[in-house]
DOMI-715744 format. One record per residue (C-alpha): residue number from 1; x, y, z. Coordinates in nm, 3 decimals, padded with zeros to 5 digits, always signed. Layout:
// residues N
<NUM,<X,Y,Z>>
...
// end
This chain:
// residues 401
<1,<+05.784,-03.294,-02.066>>
<2,<+05.568,-03.619,-01.924>>
<3,<+05.754,-03.703,-01.607>>
<4,<+05.845,-03.479,-01.303>>
<5,<+05.941,-03.611,-00.952>>
<6,<+05.684,-03.672,-00.697>>
<7,<+05.543,-03.353,-00.533>>
<8,<+05.593,-03.146,-00.849>>
<9,<+05.336,-03.030,-01.107>>
<10,<+05.330,-02.930,-01.462>>
<11,<+05.130,-02.627,-01.572>>
<12,<+05.080,-02.451,-01.925>>
<13,<+05.248,-02.105,-01.895>>
<14,<+04.904,-01.940,-01.920>>
<15,<+04.806,-02.066,-01.595>>
<16,<+05.084,-01.901,-01.411>>
<17,<+05.020,-01.564,-01.501>>
<18,<+04.820,-01.282,-01.330>>
<19,<+04.471,-01.149,-01.517>>
<20,<+04.676,-00.946,-01.761>>
<21,<+04.751,-01.255,-01.949>>
<22,<+05.060,-01.297,-02.192>>
<23,<+05.089,-01.003,-02.425>>
<24,<+05.308,-00.819,-02.649>>
<25,<+05.404,-00.424,-02.664>>
<26,<+05.358,-00.119,-02.852>>
<27,<+05.292,-00.175,-03.249>>
<28,<+05.383,+00.177,-03.349>>
<29,<+05.573,+00.360,-03.085>>
<30,<+05.616,+00.679,-03.316>>
<31,<+05.897,+00.908,-03.272>>
<32,<+06.106,+00.912,-02.991>>
<33,<+06.072,+01.182,-02.725>>
<34,<+06.310,+01.305,-02.451>>
<35,<+06.083,+01.306,-02.158>>
<36,<+05.845,+01.011,-02.255>>
<37,<+05.790,+00.657,-02.133>>
<38,<+06.095,+00.430,-02.185>>
<39,<+06.041,+00.131,-02.421>>
<40,<+06.233,-00.191,-02.394>>
<41,<+06.329,-00.336,-02.723>>
<42,<+06.517,-00.649,-02.825>>
<43,<+06.857,-00.444,-02.861>>
<44,<+06.818,-00.370,-02.485>>
<45,<+06.835,-00.744,-02.379>>
<46,<+07.205,-00.846,-02.253>>
<47,<+07.323,-01.136,-02.054>>
<48,<+07.253,-01.000,-01.721>>
<49,<+06.911,-00.862,-01.779>>
<50,<+06.780,-00.516,-01.956>>
<51,<+07.028,-00.253,-02.047>>
<52,<+06.839,+00.036,-01.900>>
<53,<+07.067,+00.308,-01.972>>
<54,<+06.995,+00.261,-02.329>>
<55,<+06.619,+00.257,-02.326>>
<56,<+06.466,+00.530,-02.577>>
<57,<+06.133,+00.688,-02.476>>
<58,<+05.800,+00.722,-02.649>>
<59,<+05.512,+00.963,-02.626>>
<60,<+05.296,+00.900,-02.299>>
<61,<+04.974,+00.901,-02.491>>
<62,<+05.090,+00.598,-02.705>>
<63,<+05.227,+00.405,-02.419>>
<64,<+04.901,+00.467,-02.230>>
<65,<+04.722,+00.265,-02.523>>
<66,<+04.915,-00.040,-02.393>>
<67,<+04.831,-00.061,-02.043>>
<68,<+04.863,-00.444,-02.023>>
<69,<+05.220,-00.428,-02.141>>
<70,<+05.306,-00.157,-01.873>>
<71,<+05.558,-00.319,-01.652>>
<72,<+05.534,-00.289,-01.272>>
<73,<+05.818,-00.538,-01.180>>
<74,<+05.848,-00.929,-01.177>>
<75,<+05.748,-00.968,-01.527>>
<76,<+05.945,-01.200,-01.750>>
<77,<+06.046,-01.046,-02.076>>
<78,<+06.081,-01.273,-02.383>>
<79,<+06.192,-01.156,-02.731>>
<80,<+05.949,-01.252,-02.995>>
<81,<+06.084,-01.119,-03.349>>
<82,<+06.413,-01.134,-03.512>>
<83,<+06.648,-01.255,-03.222>>
<84,<+06.378,-01.486,-03.073>>
<85,<+06.390,-01.644,-02.718>>
<86,<+06.616,-01.396,-02.519>>
<87,<+06.477,-01.383,-02.162>>
<88,<+06.494,-01.131,-01.878>>
<89,<+06.311,-01.059,-01.569>>
<90,<+06.185,-00.697,-01.530>>
<91,<+06.331,-00.546,-01.209>>
<92,<+06.155,-00.292,-01.014>>
<93,<+06.349,-00.024,-01.168>>
<94,<+06.170,-00.090,-01.492>>
<95,<+05.817,-00.007,-01.327>>
<96,<+05.655,+00.230,-01.562>>
<97,<+05.829,+00.131,-01.863>>
<98,<+05.660,-00.042,-02.169>>
<99,<+05.799,-00.267,-02.427>>
<100,<+05.810,-00.281,-02.814>>
<101,<+05.594,-00.532,-03.025>>
<102,<+05.900,-00.749,-03.068>>
<103,<+05.889,-00.851,-02.679>>
<104,<+05.634,-01.051,-02.498>>
<105,<+05.555,-00.981,-02.144>>
<106,<+05.457,-01.282,-01.914>>
<107,<+05.315,-01.129,-01.593>>
<108,<+05.413,-01.280,-01.284>>
<109,<+05.373,-01.131,-00.949>>
<110,<+05.560,-01.348,-00.740>>
<111,<+05.927,-01.252,-00.782>>
<112,<+06.013,-01.619,-00.713>>
<113,<+05.782,-01.763,-00.979>>
<114,<+05.942,-01.512,-01.220>>
<115,<+06.289,-01.629,-01.161>>
<116,<+06.190,-01.972,-01.201>>
<117,<+05.982,-01.944,-01.520>>
<118,<+06.263,-01.714,-01.678>>
<119,<+06.516,-02.009,-01.609>>
<120,<+06.272,-02.252,-01.752>>
<121,<+06.258,-02.065,-02.063>>
<122,<+06.636,-02.070,-02.115>>
<123,<+06.656,-02.459,-02.133>>
<124,<+06.757,-02.605,-02.495>>
<125,<+06.454,-02.820,-02.487>>
<126,<+06.262,-02.502,-02.460>>
<127,<+06.456,-02.320,-02.734>>
<128,<+06.417,-02.622,-02.960>>
<129,<+06.017,-02.605,-02.897>>
<130,<+06.030,-02.212,-02.992>>
<131,<+06.264,-02.297,-03.314>>
<132,<+06.003,-02.553,-03.428>>
<133,<+05.718,-02.323,-03.400>>
<134,<+05.874,-01.992,-03.553>>
<135,<+05.708,-01.815,-03.846>>
<136,<+05.988,-01.735,-04.100>>
<137,<+05.777,-01.593,-04.383>>
<138,<+05.969,-01.228,-04.342>>
<139,<+06.169,-01.262,-04.009>>
<140,<+06.169,-01.498,-03.735>>
<141,<+05.882,-01.454,-03.525>>
<142,<+05.737,-01.661,-03.216>>
<143,<+05.363,-01.662,-03.160>>
<144,<+05.233,-01.588,-02.836>>
<145,<+04.974,-01.879,-02.851>>
<146,<+05.305,-02.091,-02.857>>
<147,<+05.442,-01.925,-02.561>>
<148,<+05.138,-01.955,-02.361>>
<149,<+05.102,-02.336,-02.432>>
<150,<+05.454,-02.414,-02.313>>
<151,<+05.453,-02.656,-02.023>>
<152,<+05.640,-02.534,-01.718>>
<153,<+05.761,-02.783,-01.438>>
<154,<+05.689,-02.656,-01.101>>
<155,<+05.848,-02.784,-00.772>>
<156,<+05.746,-02.714,-00.428>>
<157,<+05.828,-02.343,-00.327>>
<158,<+06.115,-02.446,-00.086>>
<159,<+06.290,-02.654,-00.377>>
<160,<+06.214,-02.389,-00.648>>
<161,<+06.377,-02.125,-00.405>>
<162,<+06.684,-02.336,-00.360>>
<163,<+06.721,-02.405,-00.744>>
<164,<+06.684,-02.033,-00.815>>
<165,<+06.932,-01.926,-00.568>>
<166,<+07.199,-02.178,-00.691>>
<167,<+07.164,-02.111,-01.059>>
<168,<+07.154,-01.743,-00.922>>
<169,<+07.487,-01.767,-00.753>>
<170,<+07.634,-01.907,-01.076>>
<171,<+07.503,-01.605,-01.250>>
<172,<+07.629,-01.347,-00.995>>
<173,<+07.989,-01.486,-01.005>>
<174,<+07.991,-01.482,-01.400>>
<175,<+07.869,-01.131,-01.412>>
<176,<+08.128,-01.035,-01.115>>
<177,<+08.398,-01.164,-01.309>>
<178,<+08.280,-00.961,-01.624>>
<179,<+08.262,-00.667,-01.426>>
<180,<+08.588,-00.703,-01.262>>
<181,<+08.789,-00.772,-01.573>>
<182,<+08.607,-00.464,-01.755>>
<183,<+08.715,-00.226,-01.453>>
<184,<+09.086,-00.346,-01.485>>
<185,<+09.066,-00.288,-01.863>>
<186,<+08.929,+00.065,-01.782>>
<187,<+09.234,+00.126,-01.575>>
<188,<+09.451,+00.010,-01.864>>
<189,<+09.259,+00.236,-02.121>>
<190,<+09.278,+00.564,-01.889>>
<191,<+09.674,+00.495,-01.847>>
<192,<+09.687,+00.475,-02.241>>
<193,<+09.498,+00.815,-02.275>>
<194,<+09.725,+00.971,-02.013>>
<195,<+10.033,+00.858,-02.188>>
<196,<+09.922,+00.865,-02.570>>
<197,<+09.589,+01.055,-02.585>>
<198,<+09.533,+01.377,-02.757>>
<199,<+09.654,+01.570,-02.467>>
<200,<+09.933,+01.292,-02.361>>
<201,<+10.295,+01.401,-02.363>>
<202,<+10.400,+01.100,-02.553>>
<203,<+10.174,+01.122,-02.856>>
<204,<+10.330,+01.110,-03.192>>
<205,<+10.153,+01.119,-03.552>>
<206,<+09.972,+00.793,-03.657>>
<207,<+10.102,+00.483,-03.844>>
<208,<+09.925,+00.212,-04.001>>
<209,<+09.827,-00.089,-03.816>>
<210,<+10.021,-00.333,-04.048>>
<211,<+10.356,-00.161,-03.911>>
<212,<+10.261,-00.316,-03.550>>
<213,<+10.059,-00.607,-03.612>>
<214,<+10.021,-00.900,-03.846>>
<215,<+09.657,-00.902,-03.987>>
<216,<+09.507,-01.239,-04.041>>
<217,<+09.159,-01.217,-04.197>>
<218,<+08.923,-01.507,-04.074>>
<219,<+08.741,-01.751,-04.304>>
<220,<+08.508,-02.040,-04.262>>
<221,<+08.714,-02.379,-04.296>>
<222,<+08.561,-02.545,-04.592>>
<223,<+08.368,-02.875,-04.528>>
<224,<+08.340,-02.806,-04.161>>
<225,<+08.071,-02.976,-03.942>>
<226,<+07.899,-02.710,-03.721>>
<227,<+07.714,-02.714,-03.398>>
<228,<+07.629,-02.478,-03.166>>
<229,<+07.560,-02.756,-02.897>>
<230,<+07.845,-02.983,-02.947>>
<231,<+08.144,-03.005,-02.697>>
<232,<+08.388,-03.164,-02.964>>
<233,<+08.612,-02.977,-03.195>>
<234,<+08.763,-02.607,-03.157>>
<235,<+08.549,-02.311,-03.092>>
<236,<+08.516,-02.065,-03.413>>
<237,<+08.438,-01.713,-03.362>>
<238,<+08.237,-01.527,-03.660>>
<239,<+08.107,-01.240,-03.461>>
<240,<+08.124,-01.089,-03.099>>
<241,<+07.977,-00.810,-02.895>>
<242,<+08.168,-00.499,-02.758>>
<243,<+08.523,-00.568,-02.585>>
<244,<+08.474,-00.746,-02.247>>
<245,<+08.124,-00.906,-02.347>>
<246,<+08.085,-01.256,-02.370>>
<247,<+08.122,-01.428,-02.713>>
<248,<+07.779,-01.469,-02.918>>
<249,<+07.706,-01.860,-02.958>>
<250,<+08.045,-01.968,-03.057>>
<251,<+08.016,-02.272,-03.280>>
<252,<+08.250,-02.582,-03.294>>
<253,<+08.373,-02.797,-03.587>>
<254,<+08.583,-03.119,-03.657>>
<255,<+08.728,-03.070,-03.987>>
<256,<+09.099,-02.903,-03.979>>
<257,<+09.106,-02.520,-03.927>>
<258,<+09.327,-02.307,-04.131>>
<259,<+09.285,-01.961,-03.926>>
<260,<+09.385,-02.061,-03.567>>
<261,<+09.508,-01.818,-03.293>>
<262,<+09.626,-01.846,-02.945>>
<263,<+09.460,-01.774,-02.608>>
<264,<+09.479,-01.380,-02.538>>
<265,<+09.497,-01.299,-02.922>>
<266,<+09.310,-00.950,-03.014>>
<267,<+09.015,-01.021,-03.236>>
<268,<+08.834,-00.764,-03.428>>
<269,<+08.486,-00.751,-03.623>>
<270,<+08.521,-00.672,-03.998>>
<271,<+08.158,-00.722,-04.052>>
<272,<+07.875,-00.566,-03.899>>
<273,<+07.913,-00.417,-03.627>>
<274,<+08.257,-00.334,-03.761>>
<275,<+08.521,-00.245,-03.509>>
<276,<+08.426,-00.456,-03.191>>
<277,<+08.732,-00.603,-03.025>>
<278,<+08.769,-00.888,-02.788>>
<279,<+09.020,-01.122,-02.656>>
<280,<+09.026,-01.484,-02.731>>
<281,<+09.002,-01.715,-02.398>>
<282,<+09.119,-02.024,-02.563>>
<283,<+09.283,-02.160,-02.872>>
<284,<+09.001,-02.032,-03.137>>
<285,<+08.957,-02.062,-03.524>>
<286,<+08.874,-01.709,-03.663>>
<287,<+08.590,-01.744,-03.873>>
<288,<+08.462,-01.517,-04.147>>
<289,<+08.378,-01.148,-04.013>>
<290,<+08.647,-01.151,-03.776>>
<291,<+09.015,-01.050,-03.814>>
<292,<+09.289,-01.151,-03.578>>
<293,<+09.569,-00.914,-03.490>>
<294,<+09.907,-01.052,-03.401>>
<295,<+10.134,-00.840,-03.230>>
<296,<+10.378,-00.814,-02.958>>
<297,<+10.189,-00.494,-02.817>>
<298,<+09.850,-00.633,-02.799>>
<299,<+09.694,-00.364,-02.514>>
<300,<+09.860,-00.084,-02.686>>
<301,<+09.702,-00.182,-03.051>>
<302,<+09.364,-00.243,-02.858>>
<303,<+09.371,+00.095,-02.696>>
<304,<+09.479,+00.268,-03.019>>
<305,<+09.197,+00.107,-03.225>>
<306,<+08.904,+00.165,-02.994>>
<307,<+08.806,+00.490,-03.148>>
<308,<+08.809,+00.363,-03.501>>
<309,<+08.449,+00.160,-03.456>>
<310,<+08.254,+00.463,-03.533>>
<311,<+08.467,+00.569,-03.838>>
<312,<+08.458,+00.217,-03.991>>
<313,<+08.087,+00.179,-03.949>>
<314,<+08.063,+00.491,-04.140>>
<315,<+08.296,+00.394,-04.416>>
<316,<+08.199,+00.010,-04.440>>
<317,<+08.091,-00.106,-04.771>>
<318,<+07.871,-00.414,-04.858>>
<319,<+07.488,-00.441,-04.936>>
<320,<+07.366,-00.704,-04.676>>
<321,<+07.647,-00.704,-04.425>>
<322,<+07.841,-00.353,-04.389>>
<323,<+08.205,-00.464,-04.371>>
<324,<+08.551,-00.341,-04.414>>
<325,<+08.815,-00.537,-04.629>>
<326,<+09.180,-00.653,-04.546>>
<327,<+09.347,-00.334,-04.687>>
<328,<+09.139,-00.096,-04.492>>
<329,<+09.222,-00.297,-04.174>>
<330,<+09.587,-00.322,-04.228>>
<331,<+09.591,+00.051,-04.326>>
<332,<+09.396,+00.165,-04.029>>
<333,<+09.568,+00.450,-03.840>>
<334,<+09.694,+00.361,-03.484>>
<335,<+09.909,+00.583,-03.230>>
<336,<+10.270,+00.603,-03.303>>
<337,<+10.514,+00.626,-03.023>>
<338,<+10.867,+00.528,-02.937>>
<339,<+10.928,+00.154,-02.887>>
<340,<+11.045,+00.209,-02.532>>
<341,<+10.727,+00.422,-02.436>>
<342,<+10.513,+00.125,-02.596>>
<343,<+10.707,-00.130,-02.401>>
<344,<+10.683,+00.047,-02.066>>
<345,<+10.290,+00.064,-02.117>>
<346,<+10.265,-00.292,-02.206>>
<347,<+10.455,-00.382,-01.884>>
<348,<+10.181,-00.173,-01.693>>
<349,<+09.907,-00.315,-01.913>>
<350,<+09.989,-00.671,-01.944>>
<351,<+09.895,-00.806,-01.568>>
<352,<+09.555,-00.611,-01.628>>
<353,<+09.486,-00.790,-01.958>>
<354,<+09.591,-01.140,-01.829>>
<355,<+09.360,-01.096,-01.514>>
<356,<+09.087,-01.006,-01.735>>
<357,<+09.175,-01.287,-01.973>>
<358,<+09.168,-01.546,-01.671>>
<359,<+08.840,-01.388,-01.527>>
<360,<+08.667,-01.423,-01.864>>
<361,<+08.807,-01.779,-01.909>>
<362,<+08.674,-01.859,-01.576>>
<363,<+08.334,-01.716,-01.640>>
<364,<+08.305,-01.910,-01.961>>
<365,<+08.379,-02.223,-01.767>>
<366,<+08.120,-02.121,-01.519>>
<367,<+07.871,-02.049,-01.798>>
<368,<+07.915,-02.417,-01.923>>
<369,<+07.849,-02.550,-01.580>>
<370,<+07.543,-02.346,-01.549>>
<371,<+07.394,-02.414,-01.906>>
<372,<+07.452,-02.800,-01.848>>
<373,<+07.291,-02.780,-01.494>>
<374,<+06.996,-02.555,-01.611>>
<375,<+06.782,-02.823,-01.785>>
<376,<+06.855,-03.074,-01.523>>
<377,<+06.755,-02.892,-01.241>>
<378,<+06.448,-02.715,-01.379>>
<379,<+06.330,-03.069,-01.498>>
<380,<+06.412,-03.242,-01.157>>
<381,<+06.645,-03.492,-01.313>>
<382,<+06.895,-03.347,-01.035>>
<383,<+06.770,-03.288,-00.690>>
<384,<+06.884,-03.021,-00.475>>
<385,<+06.916,-03.070,-00.074>>
<386,<+06.696,-02.831,+00.088>>
<387,<+06.952,-02.666,+00.305>>
<388,<+07.022,-02.291,+00.422>>
<389,<+07.376,-02.370,+00.327>>
<390,<+07.414,-02.267,-00.054>>
<391,<+07.773,-02.378,-00.095>>
<392,<+07.677,-02.721,+00.040>>
<393,<+07.388,-02.743,-00.221>>
<394,<+07.625,-02.614,-00.485>>
<395,<+07.870,-02.901,-00.396>>
<396,<+07.580,-03.162,-00.374>>
<397,<+07.476,-03.077,-00.706>>
<398,<+07.802,-03.068,-00.895>>
<399,<+07.893,-03.415,-00.745>>
<400,<+07.546,-03.531,-00.874>>
<401,<+07.644,-03.383,-01.240>>
// end
């Protein structure tokens, strides 16, 4: 980046950190111990921070050898190995934790600067910078030297604060939508258990999934042109997180698709991780690794299948990607019940699913807005008004965009 607005400066990332310097974490954590020091790994990164409830613990004596990577709060964390470039800011709740070798620690004592650096590391130009410098001999690895050399544009503190608050407001709304949608679906699942669970009065022997749903196994369209950045074409899902999570980097294509489903269709992964369930938020092509379940009782089917994931993961075949085939999916056991009882449950569950779908769709739209604004704001190509009214700042920025 060669040009920034007047009053801004450009600094190598190494010049913004404290005396600890940029470092990585524990190389050999040893066996996990119940009362040890929590360790942040790549798998603990999620869209809105670090998944603290899943942290493993290591021997305090081993953690003590890596004092430079012990967290105190306000450090920027970035993944260096495997899934490279995921970013999070260490909260005060993570103070005392350490990180794994695959996680880089960028120590910034000022929380405002930490949030700014974290935003700067999420732009597409930075991701391209990292991709160009990856060592891929064994697995994708990012060198700390390249991270430290990254040039960060730095506006004056008032403008930095306004930009971080504006983008933070969008992130908060996206997270709120996801949380509210998940809460509604939890209500749906609890009601299902009350009616059809092991102690439910309506429970009957299981039936095969194919008796209540048409199973459509996905495939990648031949001759398709893929682009994770393109706004053209139709979204295609080839893998996803757990139900309620955002899709992972949907791609688009411009050739004629063959396996297309409508918004609100239930999808299930058939390749590792097997058994994850999600809803489409728009008309979508189903790629390899995913099955679409077309049914007039989507809530009933989703609730019936959600306990199948552990079993499928243990039974999955395949040497590179554990997977299940179409026959296994079609024959999967789901709860059996009288049609009238299932219809009554769907009548209760449908408004909850529709609300969740609307919230997820809005969250995806807001995410697209945020991702489009972020590189323009952190580079100064779009300026924000210095005002205490965040709504006014948002409206001004959106008008400019």
